[in-house]
N, C-alpha and C positions, 0 to 999 in steps of 0.2 A: 504494500500500500504506500502510495506517496501522495502528498497533498500539494497542489499547485495553486498559488495565489498569483496568477500571471498578471492580473490587473494592477497596474501601478496606482497606488492610492492617490486620490486627489488631495488638495490642500486641507479640506475639512477632515477627511479620514486620517491624514497624517498628523494633524493637530490632536485629534481625539486619541490616536495611537500614542502620541508623545505623553499626553496627560495620563493615560492609562498605564503606560510603562513606568512612569515616575511613581504613581500611586502604588502599583504592584511592587515596585522595588522597595519603597518605604515599608510596606507591610511585611515583605519578606525579611527586611532588615530588623524589624521589630520582633520577629519571631524566628531567630536563627536556628533554634533547636527543633522546631516543629517539623515533622516529616510529612504531615498532611494538613489539609485545610478544608474547612467547610465553606462552600461557595454557594451563593444564592443567585439563581438565574431565572428571572421572571417568576419568582415565587417558588421555584423548585430548588430543593437543597441537594447539593452534590458534595461528595467527599473526594478530593483530588490529592494525588501525591505531590509533594513539594517540587519534585523534578519537573512535573508537567507545568507548574506555575512558573518556574524558572525559565523553561522553554517558551512559555507564553510571553513572559517579559521580554525575552530576546527577540521574539517574532514582532512584538509591538514596537520595540526599539528600531528594528529594520524598517517597518512600515512608516514610522515617524520620520525617517530619513528619506522617504519617498521610494523605497525599494520594494519590488515584488519579491515574494518569498516562495521557496520550494522546500518541502520537508521530505527527506528520503531516509527510510530505515537503513541502518548500516549493512544489513544482509541483502539489500535489494540488488537485483541484477539489472544493469543498464545496457542499452543498445550501444553500438560503437559511436553513433552520432551523439547520444546523450553523454557518453563518457568523454568524447572529444570536447563537447560544450563545457563540461565540468572542468576539464583541464585547460580550456581556452586554447586548444590546438586544432589543427585541421583533422578531419576524419582519416585521410590517408596517412598522416603522421602517426595518429593513434594506432592504426592497423599495423604500421611498421613496428611500433613499440611492442604490440601484442605478438606479432610473428617472430620478433627477436627474443621473446621470452622476458622482456623487461617488466611487463605487467601480465599477471596470469589472466586467463580467460577460459571459458568453456564454449562449446559449440552446441547449438540447438538446431539440428539439421545443418544448413549452410550458414546460419547466422551466429556471429560471435556475441557472447554476453560477458560483461565485466562486472565483478562485484564492486559495489560502491566502496566498501571498506578497503579493497585493494587500491582503488584510485586515491583514496585519502592517504594511505600509506605512501604511495608513489609521490604524491604531491608534497608530503612532509619531507621525504627523502630529498626531493629536488630543492626544496627551500633550504634545508640544512646544508646541502652541497653548495648552493649559491652563497649562503652566509659564510661558509668556510673559505670559499674562493675570495670573497670580498675582504674578509679578515686577513687573508694571505696578501692580497694586493695592498691593503692599508699598511701592513707591517713592512712590506717591501718599500713602499713610498716613504715611510718613516726612516728606514735604513739609509735610503738614498737622499734624505733631507729634501724631499720635493715639496714640503710645506703643506701636506695634507693632514 
């Protein structure tokens, strides 16, 4: 299951989301030990886990910034196009990474599927490698007194 909120929030929705995110953040801060909360929605009482409320606050914060939001379970299988979009690369480049064994995948018939959690891991590894290379360049610039 994945939830897509493709519509970019308008100004009124963004402002409401900002106010709601701030209020929810304050409530969560006032009760840091509570693992669940009673929520009233149009007169109906719900008991929700804290983790769901934290996720809701994050979703509202994104909406407040005018962003559309997609929620994907970590075990979800994505198409190659969805995976390429997530990594912000072309589909042919992603397929090349898959075929080289850089990112694991499965095949359903002739279609490749990629686990979301494998994409997150790959992205984290790429960010860590980029940071390592930047640190290396900065150290080299310091050694050469390049003024950086």
